[in-house]
C-alpha positions in Angstrom: 57.2 -45.0 46.2 54.3 -45.6 48.5 52.4 -48.9 47.8 48.8 -49.7 48.3 48.2 -52.9 50.4 44.9 -54.6 50.7 45.8 -56.2 54.0 48.1 -55.1 56.8 51.3 -57.4 57.2 51.6 -59.2 60.4 54.8 -57.4 61.4 57.4 -58.2 64.1 56.6 -59.1 67.7 55.9 -56.5 70.3 59.1 -56.9 72.2 61.3 -56.7 69.2 59.3 -53.7 68.0 60.0 -51.9 71.4 63.6 -52.6 71.5 64.4 -51.6 67.8 62.1 -48.5 68.1 64.1 -47.2 71.1 67.3 -47.8 69.1 66.0 -46.0 66.0 64.9 -43.1 68.0 68.3 -42.7 69.7 69.9 -42.9 66.3 67.4 -40.4 65.0 68.3 -38.0 67.7 71.9 -38.0 66.8 71.4 -37.1 63.2 71.5 -33.5 61.8 68.4 -31.7 60.7 69.0 -32.6 57.1 69.6 -36.3 57.9 66.4 -36.5 60.0 64.3 -34.8 57.2 65.8 -37.3 54.5 65.1 -40.4 56.8 61.5 -39.2 57.3 61.0 -38.8 53.6 62.3 -42.3 52.9 59.9 -43.7 55.5 57.0 -41.8 54.0 57.9 -43.2 50.5 57.5 -46.6 51.8 54.1 -45.9 53.3 50.8 -46.7 51.6 48.0 -44.0 50.9 46.1 -44.9 54.1 49.2 -44.5 56.3 50.1 -41.1 54.7 46.6 -39.9 55.5 46.9 -41.0 59.1 50.3 -39.2 59.4 48.8 -36.1 57.8 46.1 -35.9 60.5 48.9 -36.3 63.2 51.0 -33.5 61.6 48.2 -30.9 61.2 47.9 -29.9 64.8 51.6 -29.7 65.3 51.8 -27.1 62.5 49.4 -24.8 64.2 50.6 -22.0 66.4 48.7 -19.5 68.6 50.8 -16.7 67.4 48.7 -14.2 69.5 49.7 -15.8 72.8 53.1 -16.8 71.7 54.1 -13.1 70.6 54.9 -10.4 73.1 51.8 -8.6 74.4 52.6 -5.3 72.7 53.1 -7.0 69.3 49.8 -9.1 69.7 47.9 -5.8 70.4 49.4 -4.3 67.3 48.3 -7.1 65.2 44.7 -7.1 66.5 44.5 -3.3 66.1 44.5 -3.7 62.4 41.4 -5.8 62.1 37.9 -4.5 61.7 35.1 -4.5 64.2 33.5 -7.9 63.0 36.8 -9.6 63.1 37.6 -8.2 66.5 34.3 -9.5 67.8 35.2 -13.0 66.4 38.7 -12.8 67.8 37.3 -12.3 71.1 35.5 -15.6 71.0 38.6 -17.7 69.9 39.9 -18.3 73.5 40.2 -16.6 77.0 43.7 -15.7 76.2 42.7 -13.8 73.0 39.9 -12.0 74.9 42.4 -11.1 77.5 44.7 -9.5 75.0 42.0 -7.5 73.5 40.7 -6.3 76.9 44.2 -5.4 78.2 44.9 -3.7 75.0 41.6 -1.5 75.2 41.1 -2.5 71.5 37.4 -1.6 71.3 38.1 1.7 72.9 41.0 2.3 70.4 38.7 1.3 67.5 36.1 3.8 68.5 38.8 6.5 69.0 40.3 5.9 65.5 36.8 6.3 63.9 36.3 9.6 65.9 39.7 10.9 64.7 39.1 10.1 61.1 35.4 10.3 60.4 33.4 13.6 60.9 30.2 11.6 61.5 31.6 9.7 64.4 33.2 12.9 65.7 30.0 14.9 65.6 27.9 12.0 67.0 30.4 11.4 69.9 29.8 15.3 70.8 26.2 15.2 70.3 25.5 12.0 72.2 27.9 12.6 74.9 30.0 9.5 74.8 33.2 11.5 73.7 34.0 11.9 77.4 34.8 8.2 77.7 37.5 8.5 75.1 40.9 10.1 74.9 41.2 9.9 78.8 43.1 8.1 81.4 42.3 4.6 82.6 41.4 5.9 86.0 39.2 8.5 84.6 37.5 6.3 82.2 36.7 3.8 85.0 35.0 6.6 87.2 33.0 7.9 84.3 31.9 4.4 83.2 30.8 3.7 86.8 29.0 7.1 87.0 27.2 6.3 83.7 25.8 3.1 85.3 24.3 5.2 88.1 27.0 5.8 90.8 27.6 9.0 92.4 31.1 10.6 91.8 32.5 9.5 95.3 31.1 6.1 95.0 32.6 5.7 91.6 36.0 6.7 92.8 35.8 4.2 95.7 34.7 1.6 93.2 37.7 2.4 91.1 40.1 1.8 94.0 38.6 -1.5 94.8 38.4 -2.8 91.3 41.0 -5.5 90.6 40.9 -5.6 86.8 39.8 -2.1 85.5 40.7 -3.0 81.9 38.3 -5.9 81.7 35.5 -3.7 83.3 36.1 -1.0 80.7 36.4 -3.7 77.9 32.8 -4.8 78.3 31.6 -1.1 78.3 33.3 -0.2 75.0 32.5 -3.6 73.5 28.8 -2.9 74.0 29.2 0.8 73.1 30.4 0.1 69.7 27.3 -1.7 68.2 25.1 1.0 69.7 27.0 3.7 67.8 26.7 1.6 64.6 23.1 1.4 65.1 22.7 5.1 65.7 24.6 5.9 62.5 22.5 3.5 60.4 19.3 5.3 61.9 20.7 8.6 60.8 21.3 7.4 57.3 17.8 6.0 57.1 16.4 9.2 58.3 18.1 11.1 55.5 16.9 8.5 53.1 13.2 8.7 54.2 13.0 12.3 55.1 12.3 11.6 58.9 13.2 14.6 60.9 12.3 17.0 63.6 11.5 20.5 62.6 12.5 23.8 64.4 11.5 27.1 63.1 12.8 30.5 64.0 10.5 33.4 63.2 12.8 36.3 62.6 9.8 39.0 62.9 11.4 41.5 60.8 9.6 44.8 61.3 9.7 46.0 57.7 11.4 44.3 54.8 11.0 40.4 55.4 13.5 37.7 54.3 16.7 36.0 55.5 19.2 36.2 52.7 22.1 34.3 54.3 23.2 32.3 57.3 25.9 30.2 59.0 25.7 28.0 62.0 27.6 26.0 64.6 26.6 24.0 67.7 26.1 27.2 69.8 24.8 29.8 67.4 23.1 30.7 64.0 24.3 34.0 62.4 21.9 35.4 59.8 21.8 38.3 57.4 18.4 39.8 56.9 16.7 42.0 54.2 16.0 44.6 57.0 19.7 45.5 56.9 20.6 43.7 60.2 22.7 40.7 61.3 20.9 38.6 63.9 22.8 36.1 66.1 20.6 33.3 67.5 21.2 31.1 70.5 21.1 27.4 69.5 20.0 26.3 73.0 16.8 28.3 73.0 16.6 29.7 69.5 16.2 33.3 70.7 18.0 36.3 69.2 20.9 37.2 71.5 22.4 40.0 69.5 21.5 42.2 66.4 24.3 44.0 64.6 23.5 47.2 62.9 25.5 49.3 60.5 24.6 48.2 56.9 22.4 50.6 55.0 21.1 48.0 52.8 20.1 44.4 52.9 22.7 41.9 54.2 23.2 39.6 51.2 26.1 37.4 52.3 28.1 36.5 55.4 30.8 34.2 56.7 32.4 33.9 60.2 35.1 32.0 62.0 36.2 32.0 65.6 37.3 35.7 65.3 35.4 37.8 62.9 32.2 38.0 60.9 32.5 39.3 57.3 29.3 40.6 55.7 28.4 42.1 52.3 25.4 44.3 51.5 23.4 46.0 48.9 24.9 49.2 50.3 28.1 48.0 48.2 30.3 47.6 51.3 31.8 44.7 53.2 31.9 45.1 56.9 34.1 43.2 59.5 32.6 42.6 63.0 34.0 41.0 66.1 32.3 37.6 66.4 32.2 37.7 70.2 31.3 41.3 70.9 29.5 42.3 67.7 31.6 45.5 67.4 32.2 46.7 63.9 36.0 46.6 63.2 36.3 47.6 59.6 34.4 48.7 56.4 35.6 47.8 53.0 34.6 50.2 50.2 35.5 49.1 46.7 32.5 47.7 44.8 30.2 50.2 43.0 27.0 48.0 43.4 25.7 45.4 45.7 28.1 42.9 47.3 26.4 39.6 46.3 28.7 37.0 47.9 32.0 36.6 49.7 34.4 33.9 51.0 37.5 34.2 53.3 40.1 31.7 54.5 43.8 31.6 55.4 44.1 35.4 55.2 42.5 35.7 51.8 39.1 37.4 51.2 37.2 37.2 47.8 34.1 39.3 47.2 32.0 39.7 44.2 29.4 42.1 43.0 26.5 43.3 40.9 29.1 45.5 39.3 30.4 42.3 37.4 33.8 42.3 39.2 35.6 40.1 41.7 37.8 41.6 44.3 40.6 39.6 45.9 41.8 41.0 49.3 44.6 40.3 51.5 43.7 40.0 55.3 46.6 41.1 57.5 44.1 41.6 60.4 40.6 42.5 60.9 41.6 46.2 60.9 44.1 45.8 58.1 42.7 44.5 54.8 44.3 45.4 51.5 42.9 45.1 47.9 45.2 42.8 46.2 43.6 42.3 42.7 40.3 43.0 40.8 39.1 40.2 38.4 36.9 41.0 35.4 35.6 39.1 32.6 31.8 38.3 33.5 29.3 40.0 31.3 26.8 40.2 34.1 26.5 40.3 37.9 28.9 37.9 39.7 26.5 36.0 42.0 28.8 33.7 43.9 32.5 32.9 44.5 34.4 30.0 46.1 38.1 29.1 46.3 40.8 27.0 47.8 44.6 27.1 47.6 44.6 26.3 43.8 41.6 27.9 42.3 39.1 30.8 42.6 35.7 29.9 41.1 33.0 32.3 40.1 29.5 32.2 38.6 27.5 34.9 37.0 24.2 35.9 35.5 26.0 35.6 32.1 25.4 31.8 32.5 29.2 30.9 32.8 31.5 29.7 35.5 35.0 31.0 35.4 38.1 29.6 37.0 41.2 31.6 38.0 44.3 30.6 39.6 44.4 31.6 43.4 48.2 32.5 43.7 48.4 34.7 40.5 44.8 35.4 39.8 45.3 34.3 36.3 42.3 33.3 34.3 42.3 29.5 33.4 39.1 28.6 31.7 35.3 29.2 31.3 32.7 26.5 32.0 29.6 26.7 29.7 26.5 24.6 29.8 23.8 26.3 31.9 21.0 27.8 29.7 20.4 30.6 32.2 22.1 32.7 34.8 23.8 30.8 37.5 22.7 31.7 41.0 24.9 29.5 43.2 27.8 27.0 43.5 30.2 25.3 45.8 33.7 24.1 44.9 35.8 21.5 46.7 38.2 18.7 46.0 38.1 19.3 42.2 34.4 19.2 41.9 32.0 22.2 41.3 28.3 22.0 41.8 26.2 24.7 40.4 22.5 25.8 40.4 20.9 27.9 37.8 17.8 29.9 36.7 17.3 27.1 34.2 16.0 25.1 37.2 18.9 22.6 36.9 22.0 21.6 39.0 25.3 20.8 37.2 28.3 18.8 38.4 31.6 19.9 36.8 35.2 18.6 36.8 37.3 21.8 37.5 40.5 20.3 35.8 39.0 19.6 32.4 36.0 21.8 32.5 33.6 19.1 31.5 30.1 18.9 32.8 29.7 15.4 34.6 26.0 15.3 35.2 22.8 17.5 35.1 20.3 17.1 37.9 16.7 17.9 37.1 13.8 18.2 39.6 13.3 21.7 40.9 10.5 23.6 39.3 12.0 27.0 39.6 15.5 28.8 40.0 18.0 26.8 42.1 19.0 29.6 44.5 21.5 27.7 46.9 23.5 24.6 46.9 25.9 22.6 49.1 27.6 19.3 49.1 29.8 17.0 51.2 31.2 13.5 50.6 27.8 11.9 50.6 25.0 14.3 49.6 24.1 17.4 47.5 21.5 19.6 49.2 19.8 22.3 47.1 17.1 24.9 47.7 15.0 26.9 45.1 12.4 29.5 44.5 9.8 26.7 44.5 10.2 26.6 48.3 11.6 23.1 48.2 14.8 21.6 49.4 16.1 18.5 47.7 18.7 16.0 48.9 20.6 14.1 46.2 22.9 11.1 46.4 26.4 12.4 45.4 27.9 8.9 44.6 24.9 8.3 42.1 25.4 11.8 40.6 28.9 11.1 39.8 28.1 7.7 38.3 27.7 8.3 34.4 25.3 5.4 34.1 22.6 7.0 36.4 19.8 9.1 35.3 19.8 12.8 36.5 16.1 12.7 37.5 16.5 9.5 39.6 19.0 10.7 42.2 16.9 12.8 44.4 16.7 11.0 47.7 14.1 13.2 49.3 12.2 16.5 48.9 11.5 18.7 52.0 8.9 21.4 51.7 8.1 23.5 54.8 8.9 27.1 53.7 6.1 29.3 52.5 8.6 31.3 50.3 11.7 31.0 48.2 14.6 29.2 49.9 17.5 31.7 50.0 20.2 29.9 51.8 21.1 26.7 53.4 23.9 24.9 55.2 24.1 21.3 56.4 26.2 18.6 58.0 25.8 15.0 58.8 22.9 15.6 61.3 20.9 18.6 60.1 20.1 21.1 57.5 19.6 24.8 58.4 17.8 26.9 55.8 16.5 30.3 55.4 13.7 31.8 53.2 11.9 34.9 51.8 9.2 34.0 54.4 11.3 35.6 57.1 12.1 32.1 58.9 14.9 30.0 59.6 14.2 26.2 59.7 16.4 23.6 61.4 15.7 19.9 59.8 17.2 17.6 62.5 17.8 14.1 61.3 19.5 13.0 64.5 16.7 13.7 67.2 13.6 12.5 65.6 11.8 11.0 68.5 8.4 12.2 69.7 9.8 13.5 73.1 11.0 17.0 72.1 12.3 19.1 74.9 10.5 22.4 75.5 13.3 25.0 74.6 11.1 27.9 74.7 12.9 29.8 77.6 11.7 33.2 78.5 8.5 35.1 78.4 8.7 35.9 74.6 10.3 32.7 73.4 7.2 31.3 71.7 7.2 34.5 69.5 10.3 33.6 67.7 10.3 29.7 67.8 8.1 27.0 66.8 9.1 23.2 67.3 7.3 20.5 65.4 8.4 17.1 66.5 8.9 14.0 64.2 8.0 15.2 60.7 6.3 12.5 58.4 8.3 10.7 55.9 6.1 11.8 53.0 6.8 14.8 50.8 5.0 17.8 52.0 2.3 19.2 49.7 2.3 22.7 48.3 0.3 24.9 50.4 -3.2 25.5 48.9 -5.3 28.7 49.2 -8.3 27.8 51.3 -11.4 30.0 50.2 -13.3 29.1 53.4 -10.6 30.7 55.6 -11.2 34.3 56.9 -7.6 35.2 56.2 -6.1 33.5 53.1 -2.9 35.3 52.3 -0.8 37.3 54.8 2.3 39.5 54.2 4.5 36.8 53.0 2.0 35.9 50.4 1.8 39.5 49.2 5.5 39.5 48.8 5.2 36.5 46.6 2.6 38.2 44.4 4.3 41.5 44.0 7.7 42.1 42.5 8.8 45.3 44.3 8.5 46.8 47.8 5.4 49.0 48.2 4.4 51.7 50.5 2.1 50.7 53.5 -0.9 52.3 52.1 -0.8 50.5 48.9 0.2 47.3 50.6 -2.9 47.6 53.0 -5.2 48.1 49.9 -3.7 45.0 48.3 -4.2 43.0 51.5 -7.9 44.1 51.6 -8.4 42.7 48.2 -6.6 39.5 49.0 -8.8 38.7 52.0 -10.8 36.3 49.8 -14.0 35.0 51.5 -16.3 32.1 50.8 -18.3 34.0 48.2 -15.3 34.8 46.0 -15.9 34.3 42.2 -13.3 34.1 39.2 -14.4 37.7 38.4 -13.1 38.9 41.9 -9.8 37.2 41.3 -9.5 38.9 37.9 -10.5 42.2 39.7 -7.7 41.7 42.0 -5.3 40.9 39.1 -6.3 44.2 37.4 -5.7 46.2 40.8 -2.1 44.8 40.6 -1.6 45.6 37.1 -2.7 49.3 37.8 0.4 49.5 39.9 2.6 47.8 37.4 2.6 44.2 38.9 1.4 41.0 37.6 0.3 37.6 39.4 3.2 35.2 39.3 2.5 31.9 37.4 2.4 29.6 40.5 -0.1 31.9 42.1 -2.3 31.9 39.0 -2.1 28.1 38.9 -3.2 27.8 42.6 -6.2 30.2 41.9 -7.2 28.2 38.9 -7.2 25.0 40.9 -9.3 26.4 43.6 -11.9 28.2 41.5 -12.0 25.4 38.9 -12.0 27.6 35.9 -9.4 28.5 33.3 -10.4 32.0 32.9 -8.0 33.3 35.5 -5.3 34.4 33.2 -2.2 36.7 33.3 -3.3 39.4 31.1 0.1 40.9 30.8 0.9 42.3 27.5 3.7 40.5 25.6 6.9 42.4 26.2 10.0 42.4 24.0 12.6 39.8 25.2 16.0 40.4 26.2 19.1 38.4 24.9 18.2 35.5 27.3 14.6 35.2 26.4 13.3 37.2 29.6 10.9 40.1 29.6 12.9 43.0 30.9 12.3 43.9 34.5 10.3 40.6 34.9 13.1 38.3 35.9 12.3 35.6 38.5 14.9 37.0 40.7 13.8 40.6 40.4 13.0 41.0 44.1 15.9 39.0 45.3 18.7 41.5 45.9 21.3 38.9 46.8 21.4 37.2 43.3 21.2 38.9 39.9 20.1 37.1 36.7 21.1 37.9 33.2 21.7 41.5 32.4 
């Protein structure tokens, strides 16, 4: 046992100590490993506490090993590739040898490349910001591109590359500095989504007769939209001008989808038409449904359409010209407004207030989801989650496997007309003209309140929002007001390039840089303005299309001047009623606020209600062909 001594013993003299130590060391060297270990243990047992502490301090550095420098370089790189960015930055500061391993292994570049491969936000940002060209390329090419990025001409950069002794260290500094810049960019994008900071671009579709954009889809190069005037218009993303108009439908284009080969569109003319996405040539016409085709989806050689005729059609797509009807699904008691599917399930929603689930391979009916109090206008399904929007002004989240409603989101003031979600957000558009952004993680948390998950409300459309699509950087939406709006959360700075190219560019496009953070107020009617309500406002007031003479007559009455009185508003209301129309509630509310009286009332006679509590012929969706409420 070790003993504690209050005073150090005198010991033997120095000459004897030196002689005997040399002899002990020679004897120790001749011992086996086990013998050496045992003799050291016996010596330690004979030491006091202070001596053992001193020995411990001596042993600690001997036990430490710089495994990064001792391992083969390829193994060291493989180890450091597994750590995160913060740890990699700390590892670079450990020693020159570690920094050399990180530089020669191009570990900062590999870390960025792994994010780009695995994360759609990083991938999209690399393309939009232009730094993807520095990735997934040869060492020589990367050196040239980095040098050019720092201001060198191409030939100068090539000469610089030939003279450079250590290109990997040169590149290391570039990628090490690039990573935090990317992280700051991503953090700013997330902040823009939360605060509503964006740049606004507006396309005015300028439909000659019936106004309204019912559907759209976009990519980095184009926006394809389906309009109420029976046309499909393709817009160039670089200048936002219409580059092609497809004609052929004899009714409003209510739905569409495209890929790299074809466009599929559905119409109130009850047909589905297939177009070549590059040339715009019509390739096929599918005739099956007896009423308007309200929605469609296609993927992996399968096309699913749904209709006002209450049915769902499942098609097999052998090619654009050869599409065969495979199965017809029936079961809904009202118009089927929307469908979605994957390899496992087909999901449909209807004006009968239900969502139905069918098996994709056999078309076998699985279950019905009940919960909405009014007809369902929209839904999206992916990864086992269904998100739906309804005429009851709510959004519901459903588990497709058990059929249970996970959460109800409230906030819209009118029918929720379109809905999309990804891994982070739900974005919804409604008849109240507003687009709302919701936090998906909070929505899936059973502890959160359904009214507290709205991150931001966006209000720029002057009419009902019909369709929207979004990604990590933007929302693109269309409306009854005949416009398409691009809400850009990436490029929000004050310097907005003038993309109005061509003599008539300004007629189609309006760019509003850096929108304020605050929620946009509802547009009020100004009694001092010479022109208060235009064509879009007339469409908001009346329910059905009218002939030009009647429309002009109404416009004349709507030109409210500074001397308007409540009686004039009532006269306008009476004029509308003579033609079988009534002021909508939100218009009445605006007029009441402006005039400051309560005698502006909807004098509509009480009508018998249908099974869903609605006056027949007076549904909120009555003038929206692309979605039908309860029968």
